N, C-alpha and C positions, 0 to 999 in steps of 0.2 A: 419450470418451478414458477420463475417472479412470471405474476402472473397480469402486472400493470406497470406501466413506464414509471422511473425513477424521477425523485422532482430532479428542478435540477439545483444547481450546485449553490452556495448560496454568497450567491452578485449580491450589487448591493441591490439595484434597480429590484431583483424578483424579493429581497429582504422587507421596502420600502411596501411592495405590490400588496403581500404573505405575510406580514408580520404574524398574525395571527397562529398560520397553520405552524410557520415556520419552530416560533415555539411551544406547540402541540409537540413537532417533531422532536425537539433536543429534551422536553420533559418526557421522551420514551426512555433517551438516555437518560438521565437519568443528571442531565446538565447542570454544573454545578454555579453556574455562570450567567444564568440569563439576562443582566444586569448588559452583559455585552451586547446584546441589540438594540438596547435604547443606546447607547454608547454607539450603537453601529450610525442609528440613523440620524444624528446630534451633529455627527463628526460629517456624516454627507450632506442634510445641511446646512450646516456651515460651512462644507467645500465648495456645496453652490453658491451660494450664495455670498463670498471669494472670487467663485470664478467669474461671476455675471460680474462685480465692483472693477475685476480685472479686466475682462472683455471691455464693459463700459470705458473705464476711463485706459487700454488703449483704440478702442474707438476715435477716443476724444484727441488725442494727441498725435494717430494717424492723421485728422481731420487737417485737425493743426499744424501737422508740418510741409498738408497740403498748401492752408493760407500765406506759411512763413515763402514759399517757396514763391506763392504769386507775386507779393507784394515787395519780395525782390528782385525782380522781375520790372517790376511800376516803382522801381527807388523808394519805396513810400520807409524809411530808414528809422526812423521813430516808433512808426509800428512795430519795425521787424525787434527794435528790440523789447520789446512790451513783451507783444510774444512768443523771443529765445525764454523770457525767465518766467514765462507759463511754462514752456516746452520745456524747460531744465526741471520745475516742479515735477508734472507730469511725468517725467520718465524718472524720477525718485520716488513716486505714487508706484512708479507697476514694477521697478523693480523690490522695493518692498511687500507691494500683492505677491508677487511669483515667489518669493521667499515666504510668507502667507500661509498660501496654498498647495505650497510642494511639505510644507510641516506637518499641515492637516492630510493629503496623501499618505504621509508615510505611515502619520500616525492609527488613520482608519485601514489599511494596513497589518499593521499591526495586532490590529482588534482584530482581524478576520481571519489571519495568523491562528486564534486559540480557538476560533468556532469546528465544528466539528460538524462534515455530512448531517443530512436530516435523512433518516432512512426513510424508506419505502414501506409502505399503504401494509404492506403486507407484514411488514415488521411489527412483533410486540413488546406492550412495554413489560421495562423487565431489569432488577440491579446486576443482577451474576450469575456465575453459567450456572444456579438452579434454578433459574425459571426459561431455559432454553429451551425449543419444543421440538420433539423428538419426533420425525416425521416417520423413517421409517425403522428395518430391522432386516440386516442378512446377514446368509448363511450358517455355517453350523457351526454349532460351537463342540470347541472342541472338549472334549472328555480324557480326562488323568486323572494315573492313581496320585495317592494321597502322599509317593514317594516324590512328587514330580520340580521341579524344580525352578528356579527364577529366573531370568538374562542372565543375570549379577554372574549368578554361581555355574551354568552351564560357559557362560563363556570363561571362567577360571578354568575350569574341567576341561571343554576343550581346545585353550589356549587361541580366544578369541580376539579379544581384547585385553587391557589394562587398563583402569582405572588410576590404581596407586602412581603407576609410570605417566603416566599422565599428568599427576602432581606435581610427582620429578620435575619433569619437565616446565609446565606453564600456571598448574594448581586443580581445583577440583574443579570438572566441568568440559575439563579436554581428555576426553577416551587418546589410548593411544588401542588402533586394529593391527594384527599382526596372524602373519599364517593364514590361513584358509581365512579365518574373521575378515584381515585385510581385502580380502578375494571374492568375498561375496560385498562387500561393501563396494567393491568399485564394481560388480556384478551387475547392485541395485540400479548403483549410478548407469551406465550405460541402458540397461535393461529399463527403466522408463523415458530416457535420451529417447530411445529409436523408435518408442509406443509413442511418445507427440511427437513425434516424425511424419512415422506415416499414417499420424491422423492430422497435414497436412501441417504442421507447427514447425517451424526457422528456426535452425539450432544458431544460438551466438555463445562465443566465452567474452564475458564476462570481466573486467576490473570488480576487486572484493573488496577496496576505498571510495570511497563517494566525499565530495569534496559540501562543503554546508551549502549551497544554492544546492544540488538537488536533494537531500535531506529538506527543504521548505519544500521542494518541486511536489513531492511524492508526498507529505503532507510527513513525515518523521522526526523533520522536526515545527517548530519546540516541540513538539507533544511527548515523541520518545526520548530523549536528548538524554535523560538520567539510566535509560537502557541499554546505548550503543556507547562503543569503545571509542575513544577518541584519545587522537594522537597530535596534542595540543600541539606542536612548534610548527608539525606541515597545519595546524587545521582538517586534519582529511578523519572521517567517520570509519568503521569497520563495517558492513552492510547486513544490517541486522536483515534482508533476506536479496534475494536476487530478484525480484521487482523493483526495488529503488533504481539499481544500473539500469535495467532493462529502460524501463518509462525514459528516463534520461537519457538516453539517448535518441529521441523524439523531440527531445525537451525545444522547442522556437521554432516547429516549422508547419507548413499551411503544406499538406499530403496532398494531391490529387484525387476526387470519390472516387476513382478505380482503383484505388493503392490499394482499399479498403475493405473488407477486412485485414486487421497487420495481427499472422498467427508466431506470435515466438517464443521459445526453449528454452531453456540457460540450467544448467548443474552451478551452483557455488558452495562454497560452504556460510552459514549463515555465524556470527559473534551477536552476543547476547547478551546482556549482564547479568536478564533476571534478577535484579535485589529484591531482599526479600523472602526469597525461595526459601524451605527451608519443610524436614519432614519424610514421612517416608516417599511421596508422592514423588523427590526429587531422586530416588537411587538410580542404581546401573543409566542406562541410557535416556530415561522418563524427561528430565530435561536436563539440560547442556549450553555449558556456553559457545561452545563451537560443535554446531553437527551444517553433517549435508543435501544440501535439498535440490529438485529440481522444479524450475517454473514454470508453469505456462502463462501468458501473460496475452492477452488480445485488445487491441485499436479498434473503436466502430464505429457504425451511425448512429446518432444516439435510437431510432428506432429498429435497432436490432440488436440494441448487449441486451436486450430479454431472450431473446435467441441461441446467443452466447455463452450467456449463465448456464442455460440449460446443457449446451454441445458442454462445457468444460464439464458439469456439477457429466457429464455421462462421460465423461473422461479420468477420468479421478475412479468410477466406483469400475469403468474396464482396467484400469489395473489394480485395482485393492482386488478385484472378483479373480482378478490371473491369478494372483500369487496364496489363489485361498484363502483369505484372510476373514472372520465375522468382523461386519460393519454395521451402522448407524450411520444415520444422515442428524443430524440438528439442523436448523433453522438457530440463530444465534436471536437473545432478546437485544431487545436497544440497548440496554447499561453494559452489555458480554461486547457489545461487536468492538472493534476499529474503529478509531479515529474519522477516517478516511474510506470506511464501507460505506452501503447505502445499503445495500441486504449481503448477511455471509453465509452460505450453507457451510456448517462443519461434517466434517469426518474423523471417527472413534471403529479401531478400531481394539480388539478384544482380543487384550495378555491376559489367560486361562491361570499358568499361574503364579502369578499375582493378581486374578479374579478383580478388573482395574478395566477400565476401554482406557486407550492412550487418543491423542486425538494426530493424524497425520497430515492431514489436509485443513486448510481454509483458503475457499470462491467467495473468491468477491464481488460482484456490481456495483465499481465507486464512481457509477456516471458520469457524472463533467466535472466531478471534485477536485481529483488530481489533473485536468488537461487545465482546469481554467489555473489551475496552477502555475503548469510548466508551456505556456502557452499552443498549447498546441490543439488544433485546425486539423478542416478539409475546407475543401473548398466545391461545393456542389453543381448542380448541372446551371443552376442558374448564376453562377457565376459566387454565389455568398461566400462568405465565408464563414462555418459555425465550431463551435466546438466539438473536437470529439467524444465518446466514454469510454474507458478506458474498465478494465476485468484484469482481477490475475489469481492464481490458486497454483499452492503445493501438489507437481505432479510426479515425485511425493515426499514428504518430511522423513525423513529415511532414517534416524534413530529409532526410533518407536516402532516402524514398518519389521526394522533390523529386531530390537526385543523382543516383537509380538512371535516374528518368527521362528526366532527360540524360542520360546517358550512353549507354543503353540504343535511343535514337530519334533518334540524330545522323545527318543526312541532307546528301544536297548539295543540298536547299531549303529547309532549317533543322532543326528540333527537330519531329519529328511526334507531337503527342500520342493516346494510342488512342483507340478508338474510340467508349468514353465519355463519356470528359473533352470528347473534339472533340464531343458530340451536346449535354454538358451544358454547353458556355463559347461554345457560336460559335465556336472561336477552334481554325481544325485544326492551324495550324503556331506555332515557337516563333520570329521570322524577325528 
């Protein structure tokens, strides 16, 4: 779907050389702090000036040291003392300049962490989900009777999950699955994993907690700090998505070109505070604080990432089509994209009893935005080290898949599972 390469991540040389394009890209996102771009350039100019002063002072100090050595050998003691005083003064200046340069670099790094990725040229300007582009629709829309029930009532009728029990244990947004409902959750996880593995993805079993460095590495910090659950006594965060743990497995790595592409998949629970969420759209499984997700990730050469994005979109399509759910594909506008994404395609399935679309997957190319933070590179055939590109996608986020399966397949005999899932599990109905 992506027709041209993503722009480079916001590294300082790129900003310096392409300031108008950077600002235009951030305006697509309706980014509210464009003044940060000028702050970056001002800090960078000061950094380069200070670096030049430091280099000049270091060169002068080194030359003076060589001259001191020569004079000591020749026995010119009076000149030696004079140069020693000058050398001591230069070393004091060097120490001050090194501290000044370190402070400037830290300040510049802090500014850069607050600036999101630049959208791909195909991404349209827009402020919210209402401005997203619907690219296509697929599948047959279910025809349900007037007595059709939403998934939370079906769950109660068949004893599939219990929201009130979850409130007692943890709070709202933490459902407890039980009996056939728990089995369906487990089947969906295994089904998606097996399909991803068959498509060439290597399975990982990942930590559910991350440290602060990992959060900064993939861009959740500082952008999503308020949406993440924190364990403050241990300086850890519960993962909002398996992508965070997965990508940080490759942090500070220089790969060989022959290792690319890396294709990985993992199941993890995802934990999101979802602060400010309210209304009918959050009922049942529509919006949770904990939900299960199977993730796919690719790490590629820059010139291959647009092809990898198409492959990942196709993989998500196959999964949803096998589950016989009607779906649509959206290209997100600038204002609705995640902080790290250059381009994102959302998949939404139709939940017939609610008569609404539910997002079940986001597939994104982050280009070299995350890999720059992670210092993830590869060595090409010419021996040069180049930043990789990184992509991620939900394949699939299961809570809303679960909801749509219940609603769309309710019958007088129970909940009919789609043929592929029934063959995989040996279970035709939930009843």
